[in-house]
N, C-alpha and C positions, 0 to 999 in steps of 0.2 A: 503493500500500497504506500501511498505518499508522505514521506519520511516529512515531520514540520520542517519550519528553515531554520539553519543554524548560522546566529549570529557570526561574523570577517571572525578568523583567525588567524595568527601570528601567520608571518610566512613560513612556506615548509611544514608547518601542522598538518596532520594527516585534514583530511576532509570525509567528508559522507556523501555516498552517492544520493540523490534525490529520484525517485521510485513516479514515473509518470504512466499513471495506471490506465491512465485509455488508451495510451499509445500502446502501450502493453498488450493490450484487451484485440488494439485494432492490428499487432503483430499476429498475436496467436489465430485471429480470425484468417489472414491471409497469407498466414505462410506457416502454421503449425499444425492446426486444424484442416481438415477438406472440406470440413460444409457445420453451420451452427447447431446442425441437430445433434453432434456430439456432445452437445450439453446432459442430453440423459443420459447416454452411457456413462459421462462422469460419476453424475448423480448416483447411478444405480451402483457404479463402480465404488463408488465410497461408501453405503448400505451394504454391499457386498461383504467387503473388508470387515465394516463394524457388525455385522454378525459373524464373522470369520473370530473376531477375538471374543466376542461372546462367550462361544461355541469352547473357546480356549478356556476362558474362566467357568463355565458349567461344562462340564466336558460328559456329564452324566445326560445332560436333554437331550430329550427327542430332537429326531434331523431336522423337523418339520415346525419345533416349537417355537421358532423365533421367523419372522419373515418381511415381505417389504408389502409398502399400499401404496401406491401410485393414483393420486386425483388430479383430473384437469377439469374443468370448465366452460373453459374461454377468457376463465376474466384471472385466476392463477393454476399454476401447476405447484403439485405439491408432490413431493418424496417421506413419507415416513416407514423409519426402520428400525425396530429391537434389538438392535446393534448393543454395540460398550458403551457409547454415549460419550459426552466431553466432561473434563470439569471446567472450570472456568481457567486454569492453568495450560489446561490441552489448546484452549479455545484461541488466547493467545499466542501459543506457540505454533498450533498447526493453521487456523484461518486465516489470521492476520499478519501470519509471518513469510514473506517471495526469499527464497532461497539463504536465511539465515542458518549458517550449520551451528547447532547446539549440543554439546552433550548427550542431552536426553532425546534429542532428535535422530544423533547417530545413532542410540541404542538402541533405538524403538524398529531405525532401517535396520539393523541387522537380525531384527527377531521377525520381518516381514514377509520372509519366503512363500507365505502360505496367502499372503492378500495379490491383488490382480495390481494394483498402483502401487505408488508411494506419494507419501506426505509432500506436497508440493504446490504446483501453481494447477491443477487440472479442476478445481473449484469455482476460477476463474471462469472460465466456460462456460460459465451461466451469466455471465455478462457479454455475452455474445448475442441472449435473449431477450436481459432484464436489466434494468437501470441499480438493482437492490437485491441482496441477498438476505434472505431472514432467516437464522438458523435458531432453534429450541433444544438441547440436549440434556439429557442425563446422564451424569456415567451410573456404569455396574459396577466399578468398582468400589465404592465406597456407598454404603449403605444407607447413610443416609445426607448424600451430595444432593442439592438443591439444585434445580434446573438451573438452567444459563440461557438467557439468550441473546447470539452477535448481529446485529446488522451491518452489512458491509454494503458501500454503495460504490457507481460507477466512478467517482470522481477523488478515493480512493480512502476514503474516511472511514468511519466505523465507529462499532459504541457496542459495550458489552455490558448486560447487567443480568446479574442475579435474581431470580423469581421466587414465589412460592412453591413447595412442590406441589401444592397442587393443578400449577401451569401443566407437567406432565407427570402424573402418579410412577409411571414407569419407562424403567431405563429407555434408552432409544435416544434418536436423535429424526428430527421432521424440520428439512427444507423446502423454504414457499418461495417463488419467485412469485411475479407478477410482471408478464408478459410487457412487452413496448408494441406500441402500435405498427412497426415495422417486423414484429417475429410474428406476426399471428400464421404462416406458414411453418413453425415449427412446433407450433402451442397448443394448435386447436386439439380439442382431444378425442377424435378420429388419431389426428398424427400423432398422438403421443403415446396414443396406445401402441399405432402401430411402429413407433420405434421401439419401445417396453418389447413389443415379440420380436422385432427384428436385432438387436443387441442381448436381450436376456430369454431369450427360449430354451437356450441349455443349461439356466442356470438353474444350481442346488439348490435353493432356497425358493421357499414357495415366495413369489409375485403376483399380486391381485391389481387392479384394473379399475377404478369406482369415475364415472364420466358425470357425475353431480345430477343425475336424471333420477335418483333414487331408489334403480335396480339393483339385486345382488353384483358385488364386485365379480368381473370378469378373470377369472387365472389367467394369466402373461405364456406362463410355463407350467400346463397340466400334465404334462407326461414327462420322463426322465427323456433323455437322447435315446433313439430309435436301438442306436447298436448296444443300448444298457437294458430293453427291457425284454424279459424272456415270452419263447413263443413257444407255441404246441410242437414244431414240429421244422427240421431246415427249412423245409422248403417256405412255412408259412414264414421264415425267418429273411428269407433269403426277396421275398416279396414286397414284406415292408420296406426294407433298404430300398428297393430301388424305386418304390411307392416315393422313400423320402428325399431321394436322390431326385424324382423327376420334380417333386414340389420344390426342391431346392435350385435347381437349375434350369429346368422348362424341358429338359427330354427324360424319355424312357432308355435308361442305361443300358449298356449290350453286356454287363456284367456288374455286379458290385466285390468288390475287395475290403475286407476286414483288415485295417489297421491295427496292430494294437502295441505301443514299445511299456515295458511297464516301468520301466528303468525312468523314465522322463513323464511317466504318466500321460502318457497321449495316446488316443482312442478313437477311431473314425472310421470314413469309409473312404475308397477311393473308387468313382462312378466309371465307367469305361466309354467312353466317347461314344457312339453308335452311327457316327460319318467322318471322315477324316479329313484333316486337318491340315494346314499347310505345314511343309518341312519350319523347324523352328519358331513355331506362332507359340507361345506361354499363356495358358489359360492361367486366371487367378484363381486361390482357391480361398476358400473359406477358413481361419480359422479361427478357433474360439483359445481363450486363456483361462482357466478354473471355469467354463461356462459361460464366461464373457464374451461379445463376436470383438476381436480384432480387426480384422481387414476380411474383406470378399475379395481382393487381389494379389494374394501372399504369396507372387512365383515364387520366390525364394526357397519355399517348402521343399522343393522337390526337384531331380537334376533335368538340364532341358531334353534332357531325351526322352521323357515322361509327359510328353503333350499328348496323350491318346486319356488319360485319366484328367477328371477337376475332382478335388480330396472336398472332406468338410473331418476337421480336425479340431477336436478338444484336449490341450496341455497342460500340464500345470507345473512344467521347467524351463517354459521359454520363457527367453525376455522382451518384450515390447521396448518398442524405440517412446522418446518423451513423448512423440504427439500418440502412442499407443495405439495408432492405427498400421504398424508393420513391426517385422519382427526384425531384431538386433544379433546382426551377423558376428556368430562367435566361436566357438568351438563345440557349445553342444547343438545349435545350429545345423554345423557339420552334419555331428555324429547322428545325427536324428533324417538331416535329409540323406545319407549312408544307408540309413538302416531301413527308411521309407522305401530308397529304392530295391535295396534288398527285397522285401514284400511285395513290391512288384514285379522283379524277378523270378520268388518263386510261383509267382499267379499264374505266372506264362509256364512254366514248367511243370504245375503242376496241372493246367487246361493242355499241354501237347502230351500229357501222360495218360488223362482220364477221359477227356472232351473235347474228341476230333472235329467234332460238328462245329463247336465254339470256337474253337481254332480255328479252321477254318474262315469263319466269316470273320473272326477278328484280326486276321493277317490280309483277307481281302479287304477291309477299312483300315487296318494300320499298317501295311508292311513298310512303309516307310520310316516309322519310328524304331521298328523292331527291326529294321535295316540298320540303323542309327549309334542302338544297342548292340545290334551284333557286331560293328565293325570293334567294336573294343570291350566287350564281352565275351569270351572265347567258350565259355560254356551255352550262352545262346544260340553263338554261332552253330556249334557241334549240334544243337538241340535243333532248330531249326532253321539251317541255308537250305535244307534239300527243301523246305517246306514254302520257299520265300517265292513271287510268283516275278518274273522279269518277263521282258518284251524279248523273242531270238526269232530264227529263221524259221520257225514251226510254230509261231503264235505264240501265244500270252503262254508260260506253262515254268512247272517249275523246274530248278536247277536236278533235284532227282530226275523227274521223268524225259529231260533233255540229255542230260550223261546216260541217256540206259539206249541211247538211238547216236551219241556222238561222242566217241572215247577224245575226240581232237575237239575242243572247247577254245571257238575261235571272241574274240571281246574287242571293241570297239570302243575307241576312246571317246566320243561323240554322238548325237542322237542323229546327227547331221551325214556322220560317214555310215552308220547303218543305216539309216532311209537310202546311202545312193547306194549300197552294195545288196541292200535285204533280197532283191526279188534276185540279182542275179548269184548268191550264192546259196539259195535256198535251189535255186534249179541247176546247179553244179554239186549238191548234196554236200554243201559245207554248212558244220553247225556253228551258227553265229547269235548271241548275246548282243542284245544293247549296253553298251556302259556307258552312257552319255549321262543319264540319270545319276540324280545324288546318291554316292555308296556304291551305285550296281558292279563298278570294273573293281573295285580292291574286294568285292566280298566274293566272285567269281574268280579273282586268282585264289581267293584261298581254299575254293571247290577241294581241290585235292588233297586240302587235314582232311578230306570228310571222305572221297572216296578215291583213296591213290591212285586207282587203274586209271582213270582221267587227267588229260594234260591239256592244261589252260594258255595262250600262247595269244599276244596283241596282235589285230589284223592289221595290216597296212597294205597297199594297194599291187605291190609285190608280189605277195601270197596270194592276192585274190586271181591277178593276170596269171599266174603259174597253172589255175586252173581252169581257166580260159581256152580250148582247143585255138589251136594254130592251121591257117589258112594252106592251103598247098602251096607249092612252089610255083606251079605254072599261075595261079589268080594274086599270089603275093605281086610278081611280075608285071600281070595285067594292070596290077592298080598302082605301078609306082607312083604314075606319074600325078596321077590325082593324091597320094598322099602327100607326095612332096608339094604341092602347092597347100594342101592341107593344112599342113606345115607351118608353113610361109604364114600361110594366113593367120594363125593364130598365135603365133609368135611372141605377141604382144600379149598373149596371158601366161608365156612360160609356158606353153601346153605341147605336150606331144602326138603324135596321134598315129594308132597302129588299128592297123586290121586282125581281128579274131572269129571264131562261131561261139557263141553259147545261145543260150536259151535264158527267158523264154524269147521266140522269134520276133517276136512281135515291139521289142526293143530294139532302135535302131541303135543306140550308142549308151555307152556308158562312159560316167566322167569320173573318173579320181583324183580325186583331192583334198587333201585333212588341213583341218584349219590354219593348223602350225604352221604348213609349207608356206600358204598364202601368206603368215602373216614374215615369213620370214624371209621370203619373195619382195615382198611390199619393205622391211625393213630396209632390206638389201636394196632396193629401188633409191628409196628416200638418201637413203647414204652416198650413193656414188652419185645424185642428183647435187647434192649439197660439200661433194669433194670434187675436188681436182689435180691436175699432176699426179706423180708415183702414188698418193693415195686413191685417187680415182679408178688407176689403173687396177692396182691389188683390190680391192671392192668391184672393181669390176669383172674379177676372175672368179673374187669370191662366191659371185652371185650365176656365177655358171654353174657352181655345184652346188647351190641349192634345190631341193627339191624340186621336181617339173610336175606339173597335173602332167591327166593323162586321159585322149580321149579319146577313147576305144570303139569303134566301128562294127556292126556284127556285123556278118558277111550272111547270115542266117534272112537277113530282112529285105526283103524288095527293096524299100528304096534302098538304103545303102547299097544293095549288086546294080542298083540301076544308076546310082550316083559317084561311083566309082568309073564308069565308062567314061561320062562327060571330058569332052576333047574341047569343050572352049573354057580358056583358063578364068575368067571373071567370074563365068556362071561356077564352075569348078569350085572357086573360092569364095559365092557367095553359098552353094551348097554348105559348106564343110564350118563356114561362120554359122549358118540359120543350123545346123545339126548339133555343134558346141553348146546354142544358145536354149535348145529344145532341150540336150543332158544336162546343164545349169537349172534348168527352172523344175525338173525331175530331182534331183537331187533336194530343194526344200531347202536352201542356203539362203543368206541374204545375194540378192547379186548387187554387185557392183555398178557406179553408174555405165562404166565404159560396156558391161555386159548387157548392163539393159537398152543402153546405143547399140548394138552390135543387135540384138535382137528385131528391132525398131529396123533399123535398115534393109538388115537380109530379107527381113518378111515384105518389107517393100520392093527389095530388089526384085526379087523371087513374082510378085507380083504384076511389077512392072513387066521381066521375062519373059514371064505367061500370055501377059496382052497382046506385047509383042506380036508372039508366036500365033495368037487366033488371028489376028490383023491380018 
């Protein structure tokens, strides 16, 4: 709170900071808390901590002997608890002091392992919705303790006075707020009830809400957490957990996974998403601390690869940050993250061993997440690699199915390369896997660890060319003049031209050109243009060594058989450019500007030639 003005001090003397409470509240609202709605969470949290302390004083009392009562009628918001209460000294220490270190406060803090929060600035969040906080409390530690009233105002001032015992006959605390006109969004009765349900649905102490209409109070948390209830059968439990997951997240889980870490008092469930999500997109998880909702977006509780689940967790030993809206990154959180990851791995292993149908549906939906895990987890790799789907020249298939018919598995470095060669490779009987998707190439290369009889190699243009049948010598000689003109026309693209026979016969040409080769040729060309003299000659020589593209013409195709007989040089060049352009488009890679221009020009030239011939 704002400290009183101190008189001028001698030069060099210590001075006391002046605290502008309004400025501090503005700091809280804009930089610490995500929304004014947290005021109710802070009040509930203080009430729960007070009840925890009361049970510490009276350990033999039933769990539901003490509770929390909320009241909101549009004009006031009131939170009342049967907790340990405060003495006048406690009021001065914990309600009217911001950040002061005292011996007693430090001793109390050491004993607060069972509490959700810490004494400090939490109560100040009430100034986000009200200009005054009214507290009436009576301590349970002293049998004849009087009631104490504390009024704190937004300008930094406060008053404290003792009241007759009749003002509060039983121990506990009542906090009353008179909302500002601009805080109606957060203090209407329906909203207060909704916020209480949102933050406190898993609290272990009974919480009721009264809207002032005279009806019976509504239970905020009528039942324990769904994983803590007793069910007649395992099937009934599974259905109840799935229904809870749907209520919380809005989707019907593919399955639910029990999460239980006794060492940190953590319990909850993971809901397996029924639909695939983009790689690396991490969902937030609902994390409660001692029943109080901490965050709905706690990404840090699970590793990055576990983006196929969303979790609801309640933990005892995780540390909230200062805003109590996220988790503090420490060794405990790291250990919890590793332990939860192990629970997810165990679920995958258990499903693979006992429920093939569920495993199939899971892998069909979340194969990318499993692939990312398998890259770094040898056990998951051995267990699930044969089951994971890949794009192959035999269609979409598992590696186990693919390896039965292909003892040598070839893998491309990119999606583009696979699309260039898939049809030709399939016709030639080659087994090629598309390694261009995330994790696929690395995983395919590990197939021999599971199936030692299978070999895996990268596919390069030379490998495919070696499997294409050469034409006979007479045909090669007859086409020599055309091939020379074609090579000259396509030299600008660093493209060689060859004549082969391959299936399917409907494919006139195949363009073999990797992304790395194009990048190297572009780099060499730019370097040569930017350098002169000796360096230009050297780089020019290196450019000759750069890998070249290959346009493979198919002698089985009728159009190609006609083209190689053209004896008109310009028409021969134009036809070669058209065949190159068509093959480049079939490869489905991005076209360079020069290639787009070539396709347009060759089409118009062929059209003009056809029109001249007809006329």
